[in-house]
VMD Tcl script that builds the backbone (N, CA, C; Angstrom):
set m [mol new atoms 285]
animate dup $m
set s [atomselect $m all]
$s set {name element resname resid chain x y z} {
  {N N UNK 1 A -14.128 -12.287 -11.093}
  {CA C UNK 1 A -13.813 -11.723 -9.787}
  {C C UNK 1 A -12.022 -10.940 -9.710}
  {N N UNK 2 A -11.021 -11.228 -10.222}
  {CA C UNK 2 A -9.587 -11.122 -10.783}
  {C C UNK 2 A -9.591 -9.068 -11.188}
  {N N UNK 3 A -10.879 -8.928 -12.006}
  {CA C UNK 3 A -11.056 -7.273 -12.358}
  {C C UNK 3 A -11.511 -6.556 -11.291}
  {N N UNK 4 A -12.122 -7.101 -10.818}
  {CA C UNK 4 A -13.377 -6.481 -9.505}
  {C C UNK 4 A -11.838 -5.788 -8.267}
  {N N UNK 5 A -11.357 -7.001 -8.279}
  {CA C UNK 5 A -10.301 -6.827 -7.142}
  {C C UNK 5 A -9.562 -6.064 -7.626}
  {N N UNK 6 A -8.736 -5.907 -8.900}
  {CA C UNK 6 A -7.544 -4.836 -9.294}
  {C C UNK 6 A -8.311 -3.963 -9.267}
  {N N UNK 7 A -9.731 -3.543 -9.768}
  {CA C UNK 7 A -10.237 -2.065 -10.190}
  {C C UNK 7 A -10.320 -1.387 -8.508}
  {N N UNK 8 A -10.552 -2.015 -7.742}
  {CA C UNK 8 A -11.073 -2.047 -6.198}
  {C C UNK 8 A -9.736 -1.263 -5.244}
  {N N UNK 9 A -8.482 -2.437 -5.741}
  {CA C UNK 9 A -7.473 -1.769 -5.614}
  {C C UNK 9 A -6.911 -0.127 -6.079}
  {N N UNK 10 A -7.368 -0.051 -7.304}
  {CA C UNK 10 A -6.791 1.304 -8.001}
  {C C UNK 10 A -7.872 2.417 -7.188}
  {N N UNK 11 A -8.922 2.214 -7.285}
  {CA C UNK 11 A -9.704 3.154 -6.768}
  {C C UNK 11 A -9.608 3.728 -5.119}
  {N N UNK 12 A -9.692 2.401 -4.537}
  {CA C UNK 12 A -9.071 2.617 -3.219}
  {C C UNK 12 A -7.668 3.490 -2.984}
  {N N UNK 13 A -6.649 2.762 -4.021}
  {CA C UNK 13 A -5.319 3.858 -3.682}
  {C C UNK 13 A -5.240 5.364 -3.489}
  {N N UNK 14 A -6.675 5.659 -4.903}
  {CA C UNK 14 A -7.159 6.915 -5.272}
  {C C UNK 14 A -7.481 7.654 -4.261}
  {N N UNK 15 A -8.637 6.902 -3.601}
  {CA C UNK 15 A -9.365 7.564 -2.658}
  {C C UNK 15 A -7.993 7.609 -1.245}
  {N N UNK 16 A -7.579 6.743 -0.926}
  {CA C UNK 16 A -6.445 7.102 0.154}
  {C C UNK 16 A -6.002 8.489 0.066}
  {N N UNK 17 A -5.692 8.888 -0.859}
  {CA C UNK 17 A -4.355 10.167 -1.615}
  {C C UNK 17 A -5.593 11.058 -1.466}
  {N N UNK 18 A -6.748 10.996 -1.728}
  {CA C UNK 18 A -7.858 12.149 -1.544}
  {C C UNK 18 A -8.594 12.606 -0.469}
  {N N UNK 19 A -8.320 11.553 0.482}
  {CA C UNK 19 A -8.903 11.367 2.155}
  {C C UNK 19 A -7.393 11.757 2.839}
  {N N UNK 20 A -6.574 11.912 2.543}
  {CA C UNK 20 A -5.181 12.356 3.015}
  {C C UNK 20 A -5.214 13.898 2.772}
  {N N UNK 21 A -5.458 14.537 1.434}
  {CA C UNK 21 A -5.368 15.401 1.116}
  {C C UNK 21 A -6.288 16.269 2.075}
  {N N UNK 22 A -8.034 15.670 1.800}
  {CA C UNK 22 A -8.989 16.259 2.727}
  {C C UNK 22 A -9.089 16.517 4.203}
  {N N UNK 23 A -7.977 15.257 4.997}
  {CA C UNK 23 A -7.437 15.023 6.219}
  {C C UNK 23 A -6.866 16.694 6.715}
  {N N UNK 24 A -6.287 16.805 6.134}
  {CA C UNK 24 A -4.987 17.940 5.956}
  {C C UNK 24 A -5.567 19.110 6.160}
  {N N UNK 25 A -6.950 19.187 5.276}
  {CA C UNK 25 A -7.307 20.511 4.865}
  {C C UNK 25 A -8.401 20.741 6.090}
  {N N UNK 26 A -8.747 19.662 6.498}
  {CA C UNK 26 A -10.282 19.841 7.070}
  {C C UNK 26 A -9.640 19.838 8.777}
  {N N UNK 27 A -8.105 19.614 9.161}
  {CA C UNK 27 A -7.668 19.100 10.321}
  {C C UNK 27 A -7.128 20.764 10.867}
  {N N UNK 28 A -6.646 21.799 9.649}
  {CA C UNK 28 A -6.279 22.760 9.609}
  {C C UNK 28 A -7.366 23.986 9.711}
  {N N UNK 29 A -8.607 23.735 8.759}
  {CA C UNK 29 A -9.825 24.655 8.877}
  {C C UNK 29 A -10.148 24.236 10.197}
  {N N UNK 30 A -10.445 23.272 10.977}
  {CA C UNK 30 A -10.953 22.852 12.267}
  {C C UNK 30 A -10.074 23.359 13.176}
  {N N UNK 31 A -8.901 23.501 13.325}
  {CA C UNK 31 A -7.701 24.094 14.163}
  {C C UNK 31 A -8.053 25.445 14.009}
  {N N UNK 32 A -7.974 26.149 13.035}
  {CA C UNK 32 A -8.329 27.479 13.203}
  {C C UNK 32 A -9.989 27.621 13.523}
  {N N UNK 33 A -10.801 27.391 13.311}
  {CA C UNK 33 A -12.213 27.399 14.022}
  {C C UNK 33 A -12.366 26.794 15.271}
  {N N UNK 34 A -11.391 25.930 15.975}
  {CA C UNK 34 A -11.036 25.918 17.578}
  {C C UNK 34 A -10.766 27.091 18.188}
  {N N UNK 35 A -9.350 27.710 17.989}
  {CA C UNK 35 A -8.993 28.914 18.278}
  {C C UNK 35 A -8.954 29.735 17.539}
  {N N UNK 36 A -10.269 30.112 17.035}
  {CA C UNK 36 A -10.316 31.385 16.811}
  {C C UNK 36 A -10.811 32.751 17.044}
  {N N UNK 37 A -10.516 32.668 18.680}
  {CA C UNK 37 A -9.969 34.205 19.265}
  {C C UNK 37 A -8.912 34.743 18.955}
  {N N UNK 38 A -7.951 33.458 19.524}
  {CA C UNK 38 A -6.331 33.400 19.042}
  {C C UNK 38 A -6.519 34.218 17.552}
  {N N UNK 39 A -6.747 33.661 16.641}
  {CA C UNK 39 A -6.534 33.858 15.131}
  {C C UNK 39 A -7.012 34.913 15.041}
  {N N UNK 40 A -8.210 35.860 15.255}
  {CA C UNK 40 A -9.101 36.774 15.058}
  {C C UNK 40 A -8.062 37.789 15.323}
  {N N UNK 41 A -7.572 37.656 17.031}
  {CA C UNK 41 A -6.602 38.680 17.449}
  {C C UNK 41 A -5.078 38.950 16.739}
  {N N UNK 42 A -4.837 37.696 16.268}
  {CA C UNK 42 A -3.042 37.619 16.275}
  {C C UNK 42 A -3.154 37.734 13.930}
  {N N UNK 43 A -4.238 36.971 13.860}
  {CA C UNK 43 A -3.944 37.126 12.321}
  {C C UNK 43 A -5.515 37.400 11.572}
  {N N UNK 44 A -5.745 39.101 11.642}
  {CA C UNK 44 A -6.955 39.727 11.034}
  {C C UNK 44 A -7.002 39.482 9.809}
  {N N UNK 45 A -6.076 39.231 9.166}
  {CA C UNK 45 A -6.184 38.509 7.508}
  {C C UNK 45 A -6.942 37.699 6.916}
  {N N UNK 46 A -6.974 36.773 8.004}
  {CA C UNK 46 A -7.781 35.443 8.016}
  {C C UNK 46 A -9.477 35.728 8.090}
  {N N UNK 47 A -10.236 35.098 7.229}
  {CA C UNK 47 A -11.435 35.472 7.471}
  {C C UNK 47 A -11.989 34.334 7.617}
  {N N UNK 48 A -12.904 34.285 9.133}
  {CA C UNK 48 A -13.034 33.047 10.012}
  {C C UNK 48 A -14.759 32.303 8.715}
  {N N UNK 49 A -15.126 33.460 8.406}
  {CA C UNK 49 A -16.428 33.288 7.513}
  {C C UNK 49 A -16.216 32.042 6.611}
  {N N UNK 50 A -15.487 32.635 5.814}
  {CA C UNK 50 A -14.718 31.668 4.523}
  {C C UNK 50 A -14.094 30.214 4.973}
  {N N UNK 51 A -13.139 30.151 6.550}
  {CA C UNK 51 A -12.948 28.883 6.883}
  {C C UNK 51 A -13.661 28.208 7.763}
  {N N UNK 52 A -14.827 28.747 8.030}
  {CA C UNK 52 A -16.099 27.882 8.475}
  {C C UNK 52 A -16.384 27.534 7.365}
  {N N UNK 53 A -16.972 28.391 6.040}
  {CA C UNK 53 A -17.459 27.797 4.694}
  {C C UNK 53 A -16.996 26.501 4.509}
  {N N UNK 54 A -15.667 26.936 3.743}
  {CA C UNK 54 A -14.677 25.811 3.586}
  {C C UNK 54 A -14.863 24.572 4.362}
  {N N UNK 55 A -14.737 24.663 5.684}
  {CA C UNK 55 A -15.144 23.363 6.933}
  {C C UNK 55 A -15.942 22.638 6.002}
  {N N UNK 56 A -17.106 23.451 6.519}
  {CA C UNK 56 A -18.730 22.903 6.393}
  {C C UNK 56 A -19.167 22.276 5.088}
  {N N UNK 57 A -18.231 22.701 3.828}
  {CA C UNK 57 A -18.929 22.192 2.659}
  {C C UNK 57 A -17.762 21.227 2.169}
  {N N UNK 58 A -16.247 21.002 2.674}
  {CA C UNK 58 A -15.471 20.305 2.280}
  {C C UNK 58 A -15.838 18.602 3.381}
  {N N UNK 59 A -16.743 18.928 4.451}
  {CA C UNK 59 A -17.583 17.760 5.265}
  {C C UNK 59 A -17.678 16.749 4.578}
  {N N UNK 60 A -18.983 17.053 3.458}
  {CA C UNK 60 A -19.355 16.386 2.926}
  {C C UNK 60 A -18.883 15.736 1.904}
  {N N UNK 61 A -17.452 16.162 1.058}
  {CA C UNK 61 A -16.703 15.563 0.009}
  {C C UNK 61 A -16.102 14.301 1.075}
  {N N UNK 62 A -15.778 14.761 2.525}
  {CA C UNK 62 A -14.330 14.006 3.162}
  {C C UNK 62 A -15.768 12.870 3.592}
  {N N UNK 63 A -16.905 12.871 4.042}
  {CA C UNK 63 A -18.071 11.398 4.063}
  {C C UNK 63 A -18.073 10.997 3.251}
  {N N UNK 64 A -17.754 11.562 1.869}
  {CA C UNK 64 A -18.306 10.577 0.431}
  {C C UNK 64 A -17.432 10.029 0.410}
  {N N UNK 65 A -16.042 10.427 0.598}
  {CA C UNK 65 A -14.830 9.679 0.078}
  {C C UNK 65 A -14.377 8.585 1.092}
  {N N UNK 66 A -15.108 8.873 2.504}
  {CA C UNK 66 A -14.692 7.926 3.545}
  {C C UNK 66 A -15.308 7.113 3.623}
  {N N UNK 67 A -16.778 7.017 2.957}
  {CA C UNK 67 A -17.537 5.983 2.220}
  {C C UNK 67 A -17.203 4.660 1.514}
  {N N UNK 68 A -16.805 5.836 0.474}
  {CA C UNK 68 A -16.423 4.698 -0.441}
  {C C UNK 68 A -14.671 4.094 -0.404}
  {N N UNK 69 A -14.008 4.904 0.272}
  {CA C UNK 69 A -12.710 4.198 0.712}
  {C C UNK 69 A -13.560 2.573 1.382}
  {N N UNK 70 A -14.439 3.094 2.756}
  {CA C UNK 70 A -14.520 1.850 3.434}
  {C C UNK 70 A -15.245 0.769 2.536}
  {N N UNK 71 A -15.633 1.107 1.465}
  {CA C UNK 71 A -16.663 -0.328 0.767}
  {C C UNK 71 A -15.577 -0.792 -0.067}
  {N N UNK 72 A -14.504 -0.115 -0.527}
  {CA C UNK 72 A -13.771 -0.647 -1.619}
  {C C UNK 72 A -12.771 -1.395 -0.551}
  {N N UNK 73 A -12.196 -0.773 0.372}
  {CA C UNK 73 A -11.356 -2.023 1.551}
  {C C UNK 73 A -12.641 -2.957 1.932}
  {N N UNK 74 A -13.450 -2.256 2.146}
  {CA C UNK 74 A -14.033 -4.206 2.277}
  {C C UNK 74 A -14.537 -4.767 1.047}
  {N N UNK 75 A -14.467 -4.669 0.494}
  {CA C UNK 75 A -13.831 -5.521 -1.610}
  {C C UNK 75 A -12.867 -6.130 -1.108}
  {N N UNK 76 A -11.877 -5.253 -0.909}
  {CA C UNK 76 A -10.346 -5.798 -0.696}
  {C C UNK 76 A -10.574 -6.791 0.433}
  {N N UNK 77 A -10.712 -6.642 1.595}
  {CA C UNK 77 A -10.965 -7.418 2.396}
  {C C UNK 77 A -11.339 -8.913 2.184}
  {N N UNK 78 A -12.476 -8.568 1.622}
  {CA C UNK 78 A -13.532 -10.099 1.900}
  {C C UNK 78 A -13.748 -10.762 0.589}
  {N N UNK 79 A -12.847 -10.221 -0.593}
  {CA C UNK 79 A -12.901 -10.797 -1.793}
  {C C UNK 79 A -12.238 -11.868 -2.336}
  {N N UNK 80 A -11.258 -11.624 -1.687}
  {CA C UNK 80 A -9.888 -13.056 -1.631}
  {C C UNK 80 A -10.625 -13.910 -0.883}
  {N N UNK 81 A -10.944 -14.330 0.306}
  {CA C UNK 81 A -11.579 -14.897 0.889}
  {C C UNK 81 A -12.732 -15.644 -0.021}
  {N N UNK 82 A -13.583 -15.278 -0.601}
  {CA C UNK 82 A -14.830 -15.286 -1.386}
  {C C UNK 82 A -14.248 -16.298 -2.440}
  {N N UNK 83 A -13.362 -15.933 -3.368}
  {CA C UNK 83 A -12.364 -16.592 -4.128}
  {C C UNK 83 A -12.483 -18.102 -4.090}
  {N N UNK 84 A -11.621 -17.680 -2.664}
  {CA C UNK 84 A -11.025 -18.962 -2.168}
  {C C UNK 84 A -11.775 -20.037 -1.998}
  {N N UNK 85 A -12.788 -19.649 -1.612}
  {CA C UNK 85 A -13.929 -20.237 -0.920}
  {C C UNK 85 A -14.771 -21.359 -2.113}
  {N N UNK 86 A -14.760 -20.138 -3.497}
  {CA C UNK 86 A -15.806 -20.495 -4.772}
  {C C UNK 86 A -14.399 -22.028 -5.141}
  {N N UNK 87 A -13.593 -21.343 -4.965}
  {CA C UNK 87 A -12.259 -22.760 -5.484}
  {C C UNK 87 A -12.747 -23.664 -4.953}
  {N N UNK 88 A -12.886 -24.189 -3.321}
  {CA C UNK 88 A -13.185 -25.231 -2.975}
  {C C UNK 88 A -13.881 -25.923 -3.175}
  {N N UNK 89 A -15.251 -25.133 -3.070}
  {CA C UNK 89 A -16.517 -25.896 -3.770}
  {C C UNK 89 A -16.255 -26.289 -5.093}
  {N N UNK 90 A -15.642 -25.643 -6.365}
  {CA C UNK 90 A -15.234 -25.826 -7.280}
  {C C UNK 90 A -14.783 -27.128 -7.387}
  {N N UNK 91 A -13.626 -27.286 -6.915}
  {CA C UNK 91 A -12.723 -28.652 -6.748}
  {C C UNK 91 A -13.735 -29.869 -6.199}
  {N N UNK 92 A -14.445 -29.292 -4.901}
  {CA C UNK 92 A -15.322 -30.621 -4.350}
  {C C UNK 92 A -16.350 -31.268 -5.008}
  {N N UNK 93 A -16.810 -30.164 -5.903}
  {CA C UNK 93 A -17.656 -30.801 -7.260}
  {C C UNK 93 A -17.199 -31.547 -8.109}
  {N N UNK 94 A -16.086 -31.272 -8.715}
  {CA C UNK 94 A -15.425 -31.500 -9.738}
  {C C UNK 94 A -15.307 -33.571 -9.339}
  {N N UNK 95 A -14.618 -33.735 -7.647}
  {CA C UNK 95 A -14.403 -34.933 -7.678}
  {C C UNK 95 A -15.125 -35.775 -7.212}
}
mol reanalyze $m
mol bondsrecalc $m
mol representation Tube
mol addrep $m
């Protein structure tokens, strides 16, 4: 179970980095879409259709990474307690 904990920690750290980048992109594109009248008037070179396309397509990856990060976080949270409880049961059986 120690290998699972180590692997889960590595995966969780990688997913945290990925979700941080996705959050920045999603926040930027979401802000551009929220204030699209201001953006289209002051920054006509920004294609709001492409921004909407990027925001919509990245949302799927965002959800997948978020679910995987939550799963690895749950493993990191509960696995030490499971290991500790299994260790106590093994000690009780031996005595």
